[in-house]
N, CA, C and O atoms as CSV, one atom per row, in Angstrom:
chain,resi,resn,atom,element,x,y,z
A,1,MET,N,N,5.276,13.942,8.165
A,1,MET,CA,C,4.838,12.934,7.228
A,1,MET,C,C,6.045,12.463,6.430
A,1,MET,O,O,6.808,13.280,5.914
A,2,SER,N,N,6.214,11.198,6.330
A,2,SER,CA,C,7.336,10.652,5.563
A,2,SER,C,C,6.902,10.349,4.143
A,2,SER,O,O,5.718,10.158,3.863
A,3,HIS,N,N,7.867,10.309,3.266
A,3,HIS,CA,C,7.603,10.026,1.855
A,3,HIS,C,C,8.381,8.776,1.481
A,3,HIS,O,O,9.606,8.748,1.602
A,4,VAL,N,N,7.687,7.746,1.030
A,4,VAL,CA,C,8.312,6.484,0.669
A,4,VAL,C,C,8.483,6.443,-0.844
A,4,VAL,O,O,7.537,6.677,-1.597
A,5,VAL,N,N,9.690,6.147,-1.270
A,5,VAL,CA,C,9.979,6.044,-2.701
A,5,VAL,C,C,10.246,4.587,-3.012
A,5,VAL,O,O,11.084,3.948,-2.376
A,6,TYR,N,N,9.530,4.067,-3.991
A,6,TYR,CA,C,9.721,2.685,-4.406
A,6,TYR,C,C,10.446,2.689,-5.739
A,6,TYR,O,O,9.986,3.292,-6.709
A,7,LYS,N,N,11.589,2.007,-5.778
A,7,LYS,CA,C,12.302,1.844,-7.043
A,7,LYS,C,C,13.085,0.545,-6.969
A,7,LYS,O,O,13.455,0.107,-5.879
A,8,PRO,N,N,13.339,-0.069,-8.099
A,8,PRO,CA,C,14.072,-1.335,-8.095
A,8,PRO,C,C,15.514,-1.141,-7.615
A,8,PRO,O,O,16.137,-0.109,-7.864
A,9,LEU,N,N,16.013,-2.141,-6.934
A,9,LEU,CA,C,17.405,-2.119,-6.509
A,9,LEU,C,C,18.298,-2.543,-7.663
A,9,LEU,O,O,17.855,-3.243,-8.573
A,10,SER,N,N,19.544,-2.125,-7.626
A,10,SER,CA,C,20.459,-2.457,-8.709
A,10,SER,C,C,20.986,-3.881,-8.603
A,10,SER,O,O,21.675,-4.346,-9.511
A,11,ILE,N,N,20.681,-4.580,-7.524
A,11,ILE,CA,C,21.165,-5.938,-7.330
A,11,ILE,C,C,20.209,-6.910,-8.021
A,11,ILE,O,O,18.997,-6.834,-7.825
A,12,THR,N,N,20.742,-7.807,-8.814
A,12,THR,CA,C,19.926,-8.811,-9.479
A,12,THR,C,C,20.290,-10.188,-8.956
A,12,THR,O,O,21.366,-10.381,-8.389
A,13,THR,N,N,19.401,-11.134,-9.146
A,13,THR,CA,C,19.642,-12.469,-8.610
A,13,THR,C,C,20.738,-13.205,-9.372
A,13,THR,O,O,21.339,-14.133,-8.831
A,14,ASP,N,N,21.012,-12.811,-10.620
A,14,ASP,CA,C,22.053,-13.495,-11.374
A,14,ASP,C,C,23.440,-12.919,-11.106
A,14,ASP,O,O,24.426,-13.415,-11.650
A,15,GLN,N,N,23.530,-11.890,-10.283
A,15,GLN,CA,C,24.813,-11.301,-9.933
A,15,GLN,C,C,25.564,-12.243,-8.984
A,15,GLN,O,O,24.967,-12.847,-8.094
A,16,VAL,N,N,26.852,-12.354,-9.184
A,16,VAL,CA,C,27.673,-13.218,-8.340
A,16,VAL,C,C,27.819,-12.563,-6.968
A,16,VAL,O,O,28.148,-11.379,-6.892
A,17,PRO,N,N,27.584,-13.298,-5.891
A,17,PRO,CA,C,27.724,-12.701,-4.567
A,17,PRO,C,C,29.174,-12.330,-4.274
A,17,PRO,O,O,30.088,-12.953,-4.813
A,18,PRO,N,N,29.397,-11.330,-3.433
A,18,PRO,CA,C,30.759,-10.953,-3.056
A,18,PRO,C,C,31.484,-12.117,-2.386
A,18,PRO,O,O,30.857,-13.074,-1.934
A,19,ALA,N,N,32.804,-12.023,-2.327
A,19,ALA,CA,C,33.615,-13.116,-1.791
A,19,ALA,C,C,33.322,-13.392,-0.322
A,19,ALA,O,O,33.525,-14.518,0.133
A,20,GLY,N,N,32.853,-12.403,0.433
A,20,GLY,CA,C,32.587,-12.592,1.854
A,20,GLY,C,C,31.247,-13.223,2.153
A,20,GLY,O,O,30.920,-13.444,3.319
A,21,VAL,N,N,30.455,-13.521,1.124
A,21,VAL,CA,C,29.124,-14.091,1.322
A,21,VAL,C,C,29.110,-15.513,0.789
A,21,VAL,O,O,29.403,-15.747,-0.383
A,22,SER,N,N,28.770,-16.455,1.648
A,22,SER,CA,C,28.607,-17.825,1.176
A,22,SER,C,C,27.129,-18.172,1.237
A,22,SER,O,O,26.434,-17.795,2.180
A,23,GLU,N,N,26.656,-18.886,0.238
A,23,GLU,CA,C,25.246,-19.240,0.162
A,23,GLU,C,C,25.073,-20.728,0.393
A,23,GLU,O,O,25.808,-21.546,-0.161
A,24,ARG,N,N,24.102,-21.065,1.210
A,24,ARG,CA,C,23.770,-22.455,1.470
A,24,ARG,C,C,22.307,-22.659,1.119
A,24,ARG,O,O,21.461,-21.830,1.455
A,25,ILE,N,N,22.013,-23.740,0.455
A,25,ILE,CA,C,20.628,-24.062,0.120
A,25,ILE,C,C,20.167,-25.149,1.076
A,25,ILE,O,O,20.749,-26.232,1.140
A,26,VAL,N,N,19.120,-24.842,1.811
A,26,VAL,CA,C,18.601,-25.738,2.836
A,26,VAL,C,C,17.208,-26.173,2.421
A,26,VAL,O,O,16.397,-25.354,1.988
A,27,GLN,N,N,16.930,-27.470,2.553
A,27,GLN,CA,C,15.606,-27.984,2.231
A,27,GLN,C,C,14.796,-28.085,3.517
A,27,GLN,O,O,15.191,-28.751,4.474
A,28,VAL,N,N,13.650,-27.404,3.513
A,28,VAL,CA,C,12.752,-27.450,4.660
A,28,VAL,C,C,11.383,-27.910,4.193
A,28,VAL,O,O,11.039,-27.750,3.021
A,29,ASN,N,N,10.614,-28.469,5.080
A,29,ASN,CA,C,9.250,-28.940,4.801
A,29,ASN,C,C,9.191,-29.961,3.679
A,29,ASN,O,O,8.180,-30.048,2.981
A,30,GLY,N,N,10.226,-30.718,3.494
A,30,GLY,CA,C,10.200,-31.782,2.516
A,30,GLY,C,C,10.425,-31.381,1.073
A,30,GLY,O,O,10.832,-32.231,0.281
A,31,GLY,N,N,10.184,-30.130,0.680
A,31,GLY,CA,C,10.351,-29.780,-0.718
A,31,GLY,C,C,10.696,-28.322,-0.967
A,31,GLY,O,O,11.141,-27.976,-2.062
A,32,THR,N,N,10.502,-27.465,0.016
A,32,THR,CA,C,10.775,-26.049,-0.157
A,32,THR,C,C,12.253,-25.787,0.069
A,32,THR,O,O,12.810,-26.199,1.086
A,33,LEU,N,N,12.897,-25.097,-0.884
A,33,LEU,CA,C,14.304,-24.768,-0.747
A,33,LEU,C,C,14.461,-23.333,-0.293
A,33,LEU,O,O,13.775,-22.439,-0.789
A,34,THR,N,N,15.363,-23.111,0.650
A,34,THR,CA,C,15.632,-21.787,1.184
A,34,THR,C,C,17.116,-21.497,1.054
A,34,THR,O,O,17.951,-22.346,1.367
A,35,VAL,N,N,17.447,-20.290,0.589
A,35,VAL,CA,C,18.847,-19.878,0.479
A,35,VAL,C,C,19.211,-19.100,1.732
A,35,VAL,O,O,18.556,-18.117,2.077
A,36,ILE,N,N,20.258,-19.547,2.408
A,36,ILE,CA,C,20.755,-18.866,3.592
A,36,ILE,C,C,22.101,-18.246,3.232
A,36,ILE,O,O,23.009,-18.943,2.779
A,37,ARG,N,N,22.228,-16.943,3.432
A,37,ARG,CA,C,23.474,-16.251,3.131
A,37,ARG,C,C,24.231,-16.015,4.427
A,37,ARG,O,O,23.681,-15.472,5.386
A,38,VAL,N,N,25.496,-16.424,4.455
A,38,VAL,CA,C,26.322,-16.329,5.650
A,38,VAL,C,C,27.395,-15.280,5.410
A,38,VAL,O,O,28.116,-15.337,4.414
A,39,LEU,N,N,27.502,-14.308,6.335
A,39,LEU,CA,C,28.492,-13.239,6.224
A,39,LEU,C,C,29.675,-13.506,7.143
A,39,LEU,O,O,29.534,-14.132,8.194
A,40,ASP,N,N,30.840,-13.023,6.732
A,40,ASP,CA,C,32.029,-13.077,7.572
A,40,ASP,C,C,32.283,-11.664,8.087
A,40,ASP,O,O,32.681,-10.785,7.323
A,41,ALA,N,N,32.054,-11.446,9.380
A,41,ALA,CA,C,32.158,-10.110,9.967
A,41,ALA,C,C,33.596,-9.618,10.075
A,41,ALA,O,O,33.818,-8.429,10.302
A,42,ARG,N,N,34.568,-10.493,9.920
A,42,ARG,CA,C,35.963,-10.079,10.055
A,42,ARG,C,C,36.589,-9.610,8.747
A,42,ARG,O,O,37.747,-9.192,8.734
A,43,ARG,N,N,35.848,-9.673,7.660
A,43,ARG,CA,C,36.385,-9.234,6.364
A,43,ARG,C,C,36.345,-7.717,6.240
A,43,ARG,O,O,35.514,-7.051,6.858
A,44,ALA,N,N,37.247,-7.188,5.441
A,44,ALA,CA,C,37.289,-5.742,5.210
A,44,ALA,C,C,36.104,-5.265,4.383
A,44,ALA,O,O,35.754,-4.086,4.426
A,45,THR,N,N,35.484,-6.164,3.632
A,45,THR,CA,C,34.366,-5.804,2.762
A,45,THR,C,C,33.024,-6.125,3.409
A,45,THR,O,O,32.043,-6.365,2.705
A,46,PHE,N,N,32.965,-6.134,4.726
A,46,PHE,CA,C,31.736,-6.508,5.418
A,46,PHE,C,C,30.572,-5.584,5.053
A,46,PHE,O,O,29.447,-6.055,4.886
A,47,GLY,N,N,30.821,-4.288,4.926
A,47,GLY,CA,C,29.765,-3.334,4.585
A,47,GLY,C,C,29.154,-3.627,3.228
A,47,GLY,O,O,27.932,-3.604,3.078
A,48,THR,N,N,29.995,-3.901,2.238
A,48,THR,CA,C,29.514,-4.231,0.900
A,48,THR,C,C,28.752,-5.554,0.915
A,48,THR,O,O,27.709,-5.683,0.274
A,49,ASP,N,N,29.272,-6.524,1.643
A,49,ASP,CA,C,28.613,-7.824,1.748
A,49,ASP,C,C,27.232,-7.690,2.396
A,49,ASP,O,O,26.264,-8.300,1.943
A,50,LEU,N,N,27.154,-6.889,3.454
A,50,LEU,CA,C,25.885,-6.688,4.157
A,50,LEU,C,C,24.873,-5.983,3.250
A,50,LEU,O,O,23.691,-6.326,3.259
A,51,ALA,N,N,25.326,-5.010,2.477
A,51,ALA,CA,C,24.429,-4.313,1.544
A,51,ALA,C,C,23.900,-5.278,0.483
A,51,ALA,O,O,22.733,-5.194,0.098
A,52,TYR,N,N,24.742,-6.186,0.012
A,52,TYR,CA,C,24.311,-7.177,-0.976
A,52,TYR,C,C,23.233,-8.093,-0.397
A,52,TYR,O,O,22.204,-8.324,-1.033
A,53,VAL,N,N,23.467,-8.613,0.805
A,53,VAL,CA,C,22.507,-9.534,1.438
A,53,VAL,C,C,21.200,-8.798,1.744
A,53,VAL,O,O,20.118,-9.348,1.539
A,54,PHE,N,N,21.296,-7.564,2.231
A,54,PHE,CA,C,20.099,-6.781,2.525
A,54,PHE,C,C,19.290,-6.544,1.252
A,54,PHE,O,O,18.066,-6.672,1.262
A,55,GLY,N,N,19.962,-6.202,0.166
A,55,GLY,CA,C,19.283,-5.977,-1.106
A,55,GLY,C,C,18.588,-7.231,-1.609
A,55,GLY,O,O,17.479,-7.161,-2.138
A,56,CYS,N,N,19.233,-8.372,-1.447
A,56,CYS,CA,C,18.607,-9.641,-1.852
A,56,CYS,C,C,17.371,-9.940,-1.011
A,56,CYS,O,O,16.362,-10.415,-1.531
A,57,ASN,N,N,17.450,-9.660,0.293
A,57,ASN,CA,C,16.306,-9.902,1.173
A,57,ASN,C,C,15.139,-8.974,0.834
A,57,ASN,O,O,13.985,-9.402,0.846
A,58,VAL,N,N,15.431,-7.713,0.536
A,58,VAL,CA,C,14.381,-6.763,0.175
A,58,VAL,C,C,13.724,-7.182,-1.135
A,58,VAL,O,O,12.502,-7.120,-1.269
A,59,MET,N,N,14.537,-7.608,-2.103
A,59,MET,CA,C,14.002,-8.025,-3.388
A,59,MET,C,C,13.081,-9.238,-3.218
A,59,MET,O,O,12.013,-9.298,-3.828
A,60,ARG,N,N,13.493,-10.199,-2.395
A,60,ARG,CA,C,12.672,-11.386,-2.154
A,60,ARG,C,C,11.367,-11.015,-1.444
A,60,ARG,O,O,10.306,-11.542,-1.778
A,61,ALA,N,N,11.445,-10.107,-0.463
A,61,ALA,CA,C,10.240,-9.693,0.264
A,61,ALA,C,C,9.267,-8.971,-0.658
A,61,ALA,O,O,8.055,-9.161,-0.552
A,62,ARG,N,N,9.789,-8.138,-1.568
A,62,ARG,CA,C,8.913,-7.435,-2.502
A,62,ARG,C,C,8.226,-8.410,-3.454
A,62,ARG,O,O,7.053,-8.235,-3.785
A,63,GLU,N,N,8.951,-9.433,-3.892
A,63,GLU,CA,C,8.341,-10.441,-4.763
A,63,GLU,C,C,7.224,-11.195,-4.034
A,63,GLU,O,O,6.162,-11.442,-4.604
A,64,GLU,N,N,7.470,-11.557,-2.776
A,64,GLU,CA,C,6.450,-12.264,-1.997
A,64,GLU,C,C,5.242,-11.374,-1.735
A,64,GLU,O,O,4.106,-11.841,-1.808
A,65,ASN,N,N,5.473,-10.093,-1.431
A,65,ASN,CA,C,4.360,-9.168,-1.200
A,65,ASN,C,C,3.526,-8.989,-2.458
A,65,ASN,O,O,2.301,-8.902,-2.386
A,66,GLU,N,N,4.182,-8.933,-3.607
A,66,GLU,CA,C,3.445,-8.748,-4.850
A,66,GLU,C,C,2.575,-9.971,-5.158
A,66,GLU,O,O,1.477,-9.832,-5.699
A,67,LYS,N,N,3.061,-11.159,-4.816
A,67,LYS,CA,C,2.253,-12.363,-5.022
A,67,LYS,C,C,1.023,-12.367,-4.117
A,67,LYS,O,O,-0.061,-12.771,-4.540
A,68,VAL,N,N,1.188,-11.921,-2.878
A,68,VAL,CA,C,0.108,-11.980,-1.900
A,68,VAL,C,C,-0.878,-10.825,-2.062
A,68,VAL,O,O,-2.089,-11.042,-2.091
A,69,THR,N,N,-0.357,-9.586,-2.171
A,69,THR,CA,C,-1.228,-8.410,-2.155
A,69,THR,C,C,-1.381,-7.738,-3.507
A,69,THR,O,O,-2.283,-6.922,-3.693
A,70,GLY,N,N,-0.515,-8.068,-4.450
A,70,GLY,CA,C,-0.562,-7.399,-5.744
A,70,GLY,C,C,0.225,-6.108,-5.771
A,70,GLY,O,O,0.260,-5.424,-6.794
A,71,SER,N,N,0.859,-5.764,-4.660
A,71,SER,CA,C,1.656,-4.545,-4.563
A,71,SER,C,C,3.019,-4.898,-3.981
A,71,SER,O,O,3.079,-5.631,-2.994
A,72,PRO,N,N,4.128,-4.400,-4.561
A,72,PRO,CA,C,5.461,-4.753,-4.058
A,72,PRO,C,C,5.737,-4.287,-2.633
A,72,PRO,O,O,6.521,-4.911,-1.918
A,73,ASP,N,N,5.099,-3.193,-2.215
A,73,ASP,CA,C,5.363,-2.700,-0.869
A,73,ASP,C,C,4.428,-3.290,0.174
A,73,ASP,O,O,4.526,-2.943,1.351
A,74,GLY,N,N,3.521,-4.176,-0.233
A,74,GLY,CA,C,2.675,-4.900,0.714
A,74,GLY,C,C,1.469,-4.150,1.204
A,74,GLY,O,O,0.763,-4.646,2.083
A,75,ILE,N,N,1.198,-2.968,0.674
A,75,ILE,CA,C,0.066,-2.165,1.125
A,75,ILE,C,C,-1.114,-2.440,0.198
A,75,ILE,O,O,-0.995,-2.324,-1.021
A,76,VAL,N,N,-2.233,-2.798,0.775
A,76,VAL,CA,C,-3.433,-3.057,-0.005
A,76,VAL,C,C,-4.277,-1.779,0.020
A,76,VAL,O,O,-4.649,-1.290,1.086
A,77,VAL,N,N,-4.568,-1.255,-1.156
A,77,VAL,CA,C,-5.375,-0.052,-1.255
A,77,VAL,C,C,-6.836,-0.465,-1.354
A,77,VAL,O,O,-7.229,-1.188,-2.269
A,78,ARG,N,N,-7.630,0.003,-0.405
A,78,ARG,CA,C,-9.064,-0.308,-0.415
A,78,ARG,C,C,-9.829,0.918,-0.864
A,78,ARG,O,O,-9.587,2.035,-0.405
A,79,ARG,N,N,-10.739,0.685,-1.753
A,79,ARG,CA,C,-11.505,1.810,-2.298
A,79,ARG,C,C,-12.914,1.773,-1.840
A,79,ARG,O,O,-13.704,2.646,-2.203
């Protein structure tokens, strides 16, 4: 049996992205804006850059899950 621990990540949206990450804002569906993060795999800081992008993606997914299900991890508890 696995044990899942939920805790906030230390990465915040107002934090400046690392130098190896460039952000592009793309407009889709006429009005919805999407941020696309592009990594440079040849940089020495690729691991740190990847951790930053992964943390941002997890934070966004938790926010979306909380809006839909009311729980950050997306699990709906039925009683």
